[in-house]
N, C-alpha and C positions, 0 to 999 in steps of 0.2 A: 260759967263761961263755956264749959264743955257742952252743956245742953244747948246753948245758943248756936254753936258751930254745927251741932248735929241737926238742928232744925234747918239751918241755912243749906247744909249739904242735901238734906232730903228735898227741900224745895227746888234746888238746882236739878237734882235727878228727876223730880216730877216734871219740871218744865221741859227737860230733855225728852222724857217719855211722851209728853203731850206733843212735842215737836215731831217725834217719830209717827204718832198717830196721824197728824196732819199730812206728813209725807206719804203715808199709806193712802189716805183719802185722795190726795192729789194724784198719786200713781194710778189708782183705780179709775179715777175720772179720765186721766190721759190715755188709758187703754181704749176709751170709747172715741177718741179724737183721731181722725185719719191724718197721718203725718204729711200727706200731700197738701192738706189744708193748713196745718200748723206743725212744722217739723220738730220743734222742741219737745212736743208731747211724746215723741218716740223715745227720746233720751230719758225723760222722767219715768215713763213706763218701764224702760229697760232697767232702771235702778230699783224697781220695786222689791226684788228678792232681798236686797240689803235691808230694807225697812222691815220686811217680814221677819228676818232673822233677828234684828235688833229688838223687835217687839217681844220675841220669845225670851231673849236675854234679860229684858226688863222684867218680864214676868218671873223668871227665876230669881232675879235680884230682890224683888219685893217679897216674894215668898220666903226666901232665906232670911230676910230682915223682919219677917213677921208683920209686915205693914199692910194695911187695908188697901193701899194704893194698887195692890196686885189686881184689884177688880178691873182697873182700866185696861191693861194689856190682855187680861183674861177675856174680857168682853170682845176685844178686837179679834182674838183667836177664835172665839165661838161664832161671832157674826161673820167673820171673814174666812171661815174654814174652807170654803171652796177654793180660795186662792192658795191656802197652804196645801190643799190637795193637789194643786198643779205643781207645787214645788217638790212634793215627796209622796210617792206611792206607798201605801201601807196595807195593801190587799194581801194579807198573809195566808188566807185560805185558798187552796187550789180548788177551782170549780170544774165540773165536768158537764159536758153536754148531755141532755136526755138521750136515752138509748136509741130512740127512733127519730131523733132530730136530724134535719138537713143542716150540714155545717159548711163553712167556707173558711179556709185558712189562707191568709194573705201575707206575703213577705214583701217588705219595702226596703230598698238598699240603693244608696248612691255609691256606685261602683268606681267612681273617680277614673273612668275610662280604662279600668283594669290595669292601671299603672303603665299604660302603653308607651308613654313618653319618658319613662324612667330608663335607667341604664340596662344593658342586656342582662346583667346579673340578676335583675328582678323578674326575668321571664318565668322562672319557676313559681314565684309568688303570684304572678298573673294567672298562670295555669291553675294554681291551687284555688284562687278566688272563683274562677269560672266553674271549676269542677264542684266547688262547695255549693254554688247556687244551683247548678244542674241537678245535684243529688238531694237538694233540700226537699222535705216532704210537703211543702206548701202547695195549695191548689193553684195559686196565682202568684206570679212574681212581678213586682212593679220596680223597674230598674231605671234610676236616673243617671245621667252622664254615661249612658250606655255607649259602647264602642264596638264596632264590627269591621273586620278586615277579611274579606272573603278569600284573599290570596294568602293569608297567614295561617300557618299551622298552629299558632298560639291564639290568635285573636279572632278566629272565625267563630265568634260567640253565638251568632244566630244558629249555626249548624250544631255547635256543641251543646247548647241549652235547649233549643227548640226542636230541631230536626231529629237529633239522636234520641230524645225522650218523647217524641211525638206530641209536642205541645203546640197548641195554636198560638199565634203570635201577632202582635201589632207593633211595628217599629216606626216611630215618627222621627225622621232625620232632621236635625237642626243645623247640621253643618257637614260639609264634605271636604276632606283634605287628602289629596293624592289617592282618591278612590277609597279612602277610609272614612266611615260614617260615624257620626256621633249624634246622640239625641236621647229619647226616652223610649223604653220598650216595655211591653206587657206580654208575659207568657202565661198561658192558662191550660189546665187539663180539661176545663169545661169548654164547650163550643162557644165561639164568639159570634153573636148574632147581629151586632152592630158596633160601630166604632166612630171615633171622631177626635179632632184636635182643637184645643183652645189656644189661640195665639195671643201674645201680648204686644204685638206690633212688629214691624219689619226689622227694627234694629235690636230686638231682644232675642237672645238665644234661649231664653226661658220659655216654658210652655207647660201645658197640661194635656194629657191624652186620656181618653176614656174608652171603655169597652162595656157592652152589655153581654152578660154571660147567661147561658141556659144552665142553671144549677139544678139538674134533675127535675125540670118542670117549672121552677121558679126563675124569673129573670132578675138578676142583680147587676147593678152597674158598679164598676170599679174605676176610680180616677187615680192616675199616677201623676203627681205634681212635682214641679221643680221651679220654685220661685227665685227671685233675684238674690244672688249671693251676698253675703256680708262683705266679701272682698277683703278680708283680713287674713294675711299670710303670716306664717311663722316668723318671717323676716321682719314684719312690721312690729310684732311683739318684742322680738330681740332688740330691734333698734330703739324701742321705747325704754327697755331696761338699760341698754347701753348709755342712753342719754341722761340717766339719773345723775344729778349733780351738776349738769350743764343746763342752765335755765333756758338759754336760747334754743338749744337742741331739743329740750323737752317740749317747749312750746311748739316747735316745728312738727315734731312727731305726733304731739297731741292733736294739732289741727288736722294732720293727715288722717289719723284714725277717726276723728269726729266727722270729717268730710266723707269718708267711706261709709261710716255708719248712717249718716244722714241720707246719702244717696240710696242706700238699701232700704231704709225705713219708708222713704217716699215711693220707691218703685213697688215694693211689696204691698203697700196699702192700696195701690191702684190694682195690682194683679189679683189680690184676694177678692176684691169686689167683682171683678170679671168672673172669677171662678164661682163665687157665691151666686151670681146672677144665672149661671148655667145650672148648677146642681139644684137650685130651688125649683127648677122646671123639670127635674127628672121624674118620669112616670113610675120609676122603680125604686125600691130600697137601694142604698148605695154606700160605698166606702170611699172616703177621700184620703188617700195615702200620699206620702212623699216627703221630700226634703223642702221644708218651708223656710228654712234659713232665718227663723225667728223663734225667740224663746216663748214660754207660756205666758209671759207678761208683756204682751205686744198687741197692737191693733189687729195684726194678722190672726193671731190665736183667738182674740176676742170675737172676731167676726165668725170664725169657724165654730166656736163654742156656742154661739148664740142659739142655733137650732140643732146642732149636732152634738154627739157625745164622743169624748176622747177615750180611746181604748185603753191607754196607759192609766188614766185616772180610775177606770173601772176595774182593771185587772192587772195592772203593773205593780211592781215593788221597787222601793229604793228611789234613788235620784233619777235613774233611767237615762243617764247622759248618752247622747248618740253622736256627738262630735268628737272625733279622734284627732284633735289638733291642739294648738297652743293655748286655747282658752278652755279650761276644765269645766265640767259639770253642766255643759250646755245640752239641752234636749231640744233639738231643732228638726228632728224627723218624727213624724206622727202619723197616726191613723185615726180619723174621725168617721163616725157612721151615723146613719139616719134611723128613723123608726122602721120597723120591719126586720131589723137585725139586732143581735145582742151579743156583746163581747163577753167571753168567759175565760179567756187566757191571753196573756201578753208576754212577750219575751224580747229582751235586748241581747244580742249575741256579741258580748265583749271579747270573746275568744277569737272572733274574726276581725283582726285589727290590721288588715292589709290595705284598707281604703282610709280616707280621712273621715269616713262616717262608719258607724256600726250598723249592721242590719237590725231590723225590728220585724216582728211578726205578731199577728193577732188572729185568734180563732173566734169565729162568729157562729151563732145559731141563726139560721134563716127561719124566722118565725112561721108557724104553719100556715097562717093566712096572709103571708107577705104578698103573694101574687094577686089575691083577691082584693086586698087593701089598695095596692098600687093601681089596679084596674078601675077602682071606684073613685080615684082622685079626680 
């Protein structure tokens, strides 16, 4: 009798394991589907990390049981390793650039308007954030939700970051409120030889800006991106927890969250295709950095990964969470790069917790023949 129950239990666990494998396959397929064409695909892809983690737990379970069924989750790990690589960076060896190499160090940071609309008691934190950026050793700063107030001693960020440290700059203003400007800014120690803006329509405050930089003889393009927000606030998460036990309230809050997520999935899937159409025509090697507001298991990330390399996957370590908000472990800020560049270091600055995003930076080698390769395209 005990043996019969043991067989039934194993079969149940095996069926559950097979179910997780199908979940994984469906999630991978849904990452290829633009949510503007079929929005439920965005939700299925968003759930993929859960399936990846469950598959590892099944692997451990079968190994501890000494069962040959471990072959199934092990095969998934091996064949789908590039998806696990998106989930966790395990680049433990510190790489260095060759001694004579040209390098480019890019910082990306959603500065959350330097907390300008917080209480006056936060002014010191705002000054600290601006000063931290201004003194950062990166060659290029890509700053989303940038805020500038020329009349303020605290928020005259263009002057404090660019003028004071003699950096070239390009600030694309998305909105003006009482002469105070918000948008995306790029600051560079290298000369800016060209620049431009990619708009996503008159009604969208989101956009991408780009600059072409003369990196000691080679031209490299850098994009600073800010795609549609998830629009999930701390209050939304708190309301969901508060509603536990109240079915009607839970359904209302659940629909509210689902509606916000759906809107974001659809908008970003359109925006990333506009961005892709632009960078595929770049005559130069390039970095696409910014706040993409999507996790590594999304249509947005899949489009960017199709022809580009993610700097965190190559040189990052750990989970690499960049969202400093109510949803933990989200990596929604990234840097992707094209051929002609090679990432050799990546860092997430969790000590700078004054914004709702953590800054990230990557160091690149500009390959010796980058200019020649680009010229022959």
